[in-house]
C-alpha positions as CSV (number, residue, x, y, z in Angstrom):
1,M,-0.1,0.0,-0.6
2,T,1.3,3.3,-0.8
3,I,2.5,5.6,1.8
4,H,0.6,9.1,1.0
5,V,2.9,12.4,2.1
6,L,1.5,15.7,1.8
7,V,4.0,18.8,1.9
8,L,2.7,22.1,3.3
9,C,3.9,25.6,2.9
10,T,1.7,29.0,2.0
11,H,2.4,29.3,-1.4
12,N,3.7,26.1,-2.6
13,S,6.2,27.6,-4.9
14,A,9.4,27.0,-2.8
15,R,10.1,24.8,-0.1
16,S,6.8,22.3,-0.8
17,V,7.6,21.8,-4.1
18,L,11.3,20.8,-3.1
19,A,10.3,18.4,-0.6
20,E,7.8,16.6,-2.7
21,A,10.7,16.7,-5.7
22,M,13.1,15.2,-3.3
23,L,11.2,12.4,-1.3
24,N,9.4,11.5,-4.5
25,H,13.4,10.8,-5.9
26,W,14.6,9.2,-3.1
27,A,11.5,7.3,-2.9
28,A,11.9,5.9,-6.5
29,R,15.9,5.6,-6.2
30,L,15.2,3.2,-3.7
31,G,12.6,1.5,-4.2
32,R,10.0,3.1,-1.4
33,D,6.3,2.6,-2.0
34,V,6.1,6.1,-0.7
35,R,4.3,9.3,-3.0
36,A,5.1,13.0,-2.3
37,H,2.0,15.4,-2.7
38,S,2.7,19.5,-2.0
39,A,0.7,22.0,-2.1
40,G,-0.4,25.9,-0.2
41,S,-2.9,27.1,1.6
42,A,-2.8,30.1,-1.4
43,P,-1.1,28.9,-3.4
44,A,1.3,31.3,-5.7
45,G,0.3,29.6,-9.0
46,R,3.4,28.9,-10.2
47,V,6.4,27.5,-9.1
48,N,9.2,29.3,-8.5
49,P,12.1,29.6,-10.9
50,F,15.1,29.1,-8.3
51,A,13.5,25.8,-7.3
52,L,13.4,24.3,-10.6
53,E,16.8,25.4,-11.2
54,A,18.0,23.8,-7.7
55,L,16.2,20.9,-8.6
56,T,17.2,20.6,-11.9
57,G,21.1,21.3,-11.0
58,A,20.8,18.2,-8.7
59,G,19.3,15.4,-11.7
60,I,15.9,15.5,-10.3
61,D,12.9,15.6,-12.8
62,T,10.4,18.2,-12.0
63,T,7.7,17.2,-14.6
64,G,4.4,18.0,-13.4
65,L,5.4,20.5,-10.1
66,H,2.7,23.1,-9.7
67,S,1.3,25.0,-7.3
68,K,-1.8,23.7,-5.8
69,S,-4.3,24.7,-3.4
70,W,-4.2,22.2,-0.3
71,D,-7.8,21.9,-0.2
72,A,-7.6,19.4,-3.4
73,F,-6.0,16.7,-0.2
74,A,-9.2,17.2,1.3
75,Q,-11.7,16.0,-1.5
76,P,-13.1,13.0,-2.2
77,G,-10.8,11.0,-3.8
78,A,-7.6,12.5,-2.5
79,P,-5.1,10.0,-1.5
80,P,-5.4,8.9,2.0
81,L,-2.4,10.7,3.8
82,S,-0.6,9.0,6.1
83,I,1.8,12.0,7.2
84,V,1.3,15.8,6.4
85,I,4.6,18.1,6.2
86,T,4.8,21.9,7.2
87,V,7.8,23.5,6.2
88,C,6.7,27.2,6.9
89,D,5.9,28.4,9.8
90,S,2.9,30.1,8.7
91,A,0.9,27.1,7.0
92,A,1.9,25.4,10.3
93,A,-0.3,28.1,12.3
94,E,-3.0,28.0,9.8
95,T,-6.0,25.5,10.5
96,C,-5.9,23.3,8.1
97,P,-8.8,21.5,6.1
98,V,-9.1,18.2,7.7
99,F,-7.3,16.0,5.4
100,V,-8.0,11.6,5.5
101,G,-5.9,9.2,6.4
102,P,-5.6,5.2,5.5
103,G,-9.3,3.8,7.0
104,D,-10.7,7.2,7.7
105,A,-7.9,7.9,10.2
106,R,-6.3,11.5,10.2
107,P,-2.5,11.7,9.2
108,V,0.1,12.1,11.4
109,R,1.7,16.2,11.1
110,V,4.6,17.6,11.9
111,H,6.5,21.0,11.2
112,W,9.9,20.8,9.9
113,G,10.6,24.2,9.5
114,Y,12.8,26.1,6.7
115,P,13.0,29.7,5.9
116,D,12.2,31.1,2.7
117,P,14.8,30.9,0.2
118,S,13.0,33.7,-1.8
119,N,13.7,36.1,0.9
120,A,17.5,35.3,0.9
121,E,20.0,38.3,0.4
122,G,22.5,38.7,-2.2
123,G,20.5,39.3,-4.9
124,D,20.2,36.2,-7.6
125,A,23.1,34.6,-6.8
126,G,22.4,34.4,-3.0
127,R,18.8,33.0,-3.8
128,R,20.4,30.3,-6.0
129,R,22.5,29.4,-3.1
130,A,19.7,29.4,-0.6
131,F,17.7,27.1,-2.2
132,E,20.7,24.6,-2.9
133,L,20.8,24.8,0.9
134,T,17.1,24.2,1.0
135,R,16.6,21.7,-1.2
136,Q,19.5,19.7,0.3
137,A,18.3,20.0,3.9
138,L,15.0,18.9,2.9
139,G,16.3,15.9,0.4
140,Y,18.5,15.0,3.7
141,R,15.1,14.9,5.9
142,M,13.3,13.2,3.0
143,L,16.2,9.7,3.2
144,Q,15.5,10.0,7.3
145,L,12.0,9.5,6.9
146,L,12.3,6.7,3.9
147,A,14.7,5.2,6.6
148,L,12.1,4.7,8.4
149,P,9.7,1.3,8.5
150,L,7.1,3.4,7.6
151,E,4.8,0.3,6.6
152,R,5.5,-1.3,10.5
153,M,4.9,1.8,12.1
154,D,1.8,2.6,14.8
155,R,1.1,6.5,14.5
156,D,1.8,7.2,17.9
157,A,5.2,5.4,16.8
158,L,5.9,7.2,13.4
159,G,4.5,10.8,15.1
160,E,7.6,10.9,17.1
161,S,10.1,9.4,14.8
162,L,9.2,12.6,12.4
163,A,9.7,14.7,15.7
164,A,12.8,13.1,16.4
165,I,13.5,13.8,12.8
166,A,12.3,17.6,13.2
167,R,14.8,17.8,16.1
168,S,17.9,16.5,14.5
Protein backbone atom coordinates (compact mmCIF):
# COMPACT_ATOMS: atom_id res chain seq x y z
CA MET A 1 0.00 0.00 0.00
CA THR A 2 1.41 3.37 -1.02
CA ILE A 3 2.29 5.75 1.81
CA HIS A 4 1.12 9.25 0.79
CA VAL A 5 2.90 12.28 2.24
CA LEU A 6 1.60 15.84 1.83
CA VAL A 7 4.07 18.72 2.27
CA LEU A 8 2.52 22.11 2.97
CA CYS A 9 3.79 25.66 2.62
CA THR A 10 1.65 28.76 2.27
CA HIS A 11 2.36 29.52 -1.41
CA ASN A 12 3.44 26.04 -2.58
CA SER A 13 6.10 27.56 -4.79
CA ALA A 14 9.43 26.77 -3.12
CA ARG A 15 10.04 24.69 0.04
CA SER A 16 7.06 22.35 -0.29
CA VAL A 17 7.80 21.76 -3.98
CA LEU A 18 11.46 21.05 -3.20
CA ALA A 19 10.37 18.54 -0.54
CA GLU A 20 7.84 16.86 -2.85
CA ALA A 21 10.42 16.42 -5.59
CA MET A 22 13.16 15.23 -3.23
CA LEU A 23 10.93 12.66 -1.50
CA ASN A 24 9.63 11.29 -4.80
CA HIS A 25 13.18 11.14 -6.18
CA TRP A 26 14.61 9.27 -3.20
CA ALA A 27 11.59 6.95 -2.85
CA ALA A 28 11.97 5.90 -6.50
CA ARG A 29 15.74 5.43 -6.16
CA LEU A 30 15.31 3.34 -3.00
CA GLY A 31 12.36 1.33 -4.30
CA ARG A 32 10.02 2.57 -1.55
CA ASP A 33 6.27 2.71 -2.10
CA VAL A 34 6.01 6.33 -0.92
CA ARG A 35 4.42 9.15 -2.89
CA ALA A 36 4.89 12.82 -2.04
CA HIS A 37 2.50 15.63 -2.86
CA SER A 38 2.69 19.33 -2.05
CA ALA A 39 0.14 22.09 -1.67
CA GLY A 40 -0.46 25.48 -0.09
CA SER A 41 -3.15 27.48 1.67
CA ALA A 42 -2.67 30.40 -0.75
CA PRO A 43 -0.93 28.88 -3.76
CA ALA A 44 1.18 31.23 -5.87
CA GLY A 45 0.04 29.57 -9.08
CA ARG A 46 3.63 28.98 -10.20
CA VAL A 47 6.73 27.25 -8.94
CA ASN A 48 9.63 29.54 -8.10
CA PRO A 49 12.19 29.34 -10.95
CA PHE A 50 15.04 29.06 -8.41
CA ALA A 51 13.38 25.92 -6.99
CA LEU A 52 13.19 24.38 -10.45
CA GLU A 53 16.81 25.38 -11.12
CA ALA A 54 18.03 23.78 -7.86
CA LEU A 55 16.16 20.55 -8.62
CA THR A 56 17.25 20.38 -12.25
CA GLY A 57 20.85 21.10 -11.27
CA ALA A 58 20.74 18.10 -8.93
CA GLY A 59 19.31 15.84 -11.64
CA ILE A 60 15.82 15.74 -10.12
CA ASP A 61 12.85 15.43 -12.47
CA THR A 62 10.57 18.48 -12.29
CA THR A 63 7.90 17.17 -14.66
CA GLY A 64 4.43 17.82 -13.30
CA LEU A 65 5.47 20.08 -10.43
CA HIS A 66 2.98 22.88 -10.00
CA SER A 67 1.53 25.12 -7.32
CA LYS A 68 -1.83 23.88 -6.00
CA SER A 69 -4.28 24.37 -3.15
CA TRP A 70 -4.41 22.12 -0.14
CA ASP A 71 -8.19 21.93 -0.64
CA ALA A 72 -7.60 19.34 -3.38
CA PHE A 73 -6.33 16.92 -0.72
CA ALA A 74 -9.42 17.30 1.47
CA GLN A 75 -11.84 16.28 -1.30
CA PRO A 76 -13.36 12.86 -1.92
CA GLY A 77 -11.04 10.81 -4.09
CA ALA A 78 -7.89 12.48 -2.73
CA PRO A 79 -5.01 10.17 -1.85
CA PRO A 80 -5.25 8.75 1.70
CA LEU A 81 -2.58 10.74 3.53
CA SER A 82 -0.42 9.06 6.15
CA ILE A 83 1.79 12.08 6.88
CA VAL A 84 1.35 15.85 6.59
CA ILE A 85 4.53 17.93 6.92
CA THR A 86 4.53 21.72 7.15
CA VAL A 87 7.76 23.38 6.05
CA CYS A 88 6.96 27.03 6.73
CA ASP A 89 5.92 28.61 10.00
CA SER A 90 2.88 30.41 8.59
CA ALA A 91 1.42 27.20 7.15
CA ALA A 92 2.07 25.42 10.45
CA ALA A 93 0.05 28.08 12.28
CA GLU A 94 -2.94 27.91 9.94
CA THR A 95 -6.00 25.76 10.45
CA CYS A 96 -5.71 23.06 7.81
CA PRO A 97 -8.62 21.36 6.13
CA VAL A 98 -9.45 17.92 7.47
CA PHE A 99 -7.26 15.43 5.65
CA VAL A 100 -8.18 11.76 5.65
CA GLY A 101 -5.69 8.96 5.92
CA PRO A 102 -5.90 5.21 5.36
CA GLY A 103 -9.01 3.72 6.97
CA ASP A 104 -10.37 7.24 7.53
CA ALA A 105 -7.69 7.89 10.18
CA ARG A 106 -6.19 11.34 10.40
CA PRO A 107 -2.63 11.63 9.09
CA VAL A 108 0.28 12.24 11.44
CA ARG A 109 1.32 15.91 11.35
CA VAL A 110 4.79 17.31 11.91
CA HIS A 111 6.47 20.68 11.38
CA TRP A 112 9.90 20.82 9.74
CA GLY A 113 10.40 24.58 9.42
CA TYR A 114 12.83 26.18 6.98
CA PRO A 115 13.43 29.86 6.21
CA ASP A 116 12.05 31.03 2.88
CA PRO A 117 14.96 30.87 0.39
CA SER A 118 13.13 33.45 -1.75
CA ASN A 119 14.01 36.04 0.89
CA ALA A 120 17.74 35.34 0.88
CA GLU A 121 20.08 38.30 0.60
CA GLY A 122 22.74 38.67 -2.06
CA GLY A 123 20.62 39.01 -5.17
CA ASP A 124 20.14 36.08 -7.53
CA ALA A 125 23.40 34.41 -6.46
CA GLY A 126 22.30 34.51 -2.81
CA ARG A 127 18.89 33.10 -3.65
CA ARG A 128 20.40 30.32 -5.78
CA ARG A 129 22.62 29.34 -2.86
CA ALA A 130 19.71 29.47 -0.41
CA PHE A 131 17.53 27.30 -2.66
CA GLU A 132 20.32 24.75 -3.09
CA LEU A 133 20.98 24.59 0.66
CA THR A 134 17.25 24.20 1.33
CA ARG A 135 17.02 21.44 -1.28
CA GLN A 136 19.91 19.61 0.35
CA ALA A 137 18.46 19.97 3.86
CA LEU A 138 15.03 18.75 2.74
CA GLY A 139 16.61 15.88 0.84
CA TYR A 140 18.44 14.78 3.97
CA ARG A 141 15.24 14.77 6.03
CA MET A 142 13.41 12.88 3.29
CA LEU A 143 16.12 10.22 3.39
CA GLN A 144 15.63 9.99 7.16
CA LEU A 145 11.88 9.58 6.62
CA LEU A 146 12.47 6.83 4.06
CA ALA A 147 14.79 5.00 6.47
CA LEU A 148 11.81 4.44 8.81
CA PRO A 149 9.86 1.17 8.61
CA LEU A 150 6.76 3.16 7.59
CA GLU A 151 4.64 0.14 6.68
CA ARG A 152 5.06 -1.36 10.17
CA MET A 153 4.79 1.76 12.35
CA ASP A 154 1.71 2.69 14.35
CA ARG A 155 0.59 6.32 14.55
CA ASP A 156 2.34 7.07 17.84
CA ALA A 157 5.67 5.58 16.79
CA LEU A 158 5.48 7.39 13.45
CA GLY A 159 4.72 10.69 15.15
CA GLU A 160 7.63 10.26 17.59
CA SER A 161 10.02 9.35 14.78
CA LEU A 162 8.99 12.30 12.63
CA ALA A 163 9.37 14.64 15.61
CA ALA A 164 12.87 13.22 16.22
CA ILE A 165 13.75 13.97 12.59
CA ALA A 166 12.50 17.54 13.13
CA ARG A 167 14.92 17.91 16.05
CA SER A 168 17.87 16.53 14.07
